[in-house]
C-alpha positions, 0 to 999 in steps of 0.5 A: 291814845294821844301822843302829847299824853303826860305819862306818870305813875298811876296813869291807866292805859287799858289794863296796864297801870304805869308804876315807875321809870325803870331805865332809859334805853339808848338808840344809836347813841342819839335817841333814848326812850324811858322804859316803864314798869307796869302792873296788868289788871291780871297781876303781872308786871311787865316793862313796856317802852314809852313809845310802844305806850304812846302808839294808838291801838298797840299795847293793851296788856301784858300779853294776857289777852290775845290781840284778836280779842280786843275791840276795834276803836270803831266797834259798836261801842263807838257807832252812833245809834244811827249807824248801827241801824243802817248797818243792820238793815244793810247786812242781813244774815251775812248779806249786804242787801245794798250791793244787791240792789245798787244801780251803779255798774263797774266800768268794765261791766259788758253785760249791763247787770251787776252779777253777770260778766263775760267769762273769756275762758269758755265764752259764756255769761258767768253769773254770781251773787253775793251770799254770806260774805261769799260770792255764790257762783250760779253758773255759766250760760250761752244766752245773756237774757237767760243769765239776767233771768237767773241772776234776778231769781237768785236776788229774788231767793236771797231777799226771800230767805230761800237761797240755799234751797234755790242754789241746790236746785240750780246747781244740783249740790248744797251751797 
């Protein structure tokens, strides 16, 4: 909500309808803010300061709906159709496909392959792949070339949709 919006009786803010200014509260004898009496769509009345009403994404109801159930402003309702299509193309079964196949490496990468890094603690190459919003550890290997091959096989398994079977065969335990 815009900070310069004129609040007046009858104004609707999400589930709340403003009824009247009930009182003014003073803070430090310097600042004051009106307190609005509001009625929620659920029928319950509540008192909310004008400051809280003017803050964007702060007050949505009398408390009858939890904040976690509210849609964010950047939700699909506000996303363009092209943005939706790009998001669906990038994320398949919780896997960000763009991250799997990007060419750019982070500056600290010593292996030259994304998803393969040197583990100082055991002096081996650590191989991992992102799967369903988690980092799946594919193992630790002595040989860099073998580690790169395992990483490539993991990417192919994600791409083909049989990563969980690949992980089971490689690690000997279910993902």
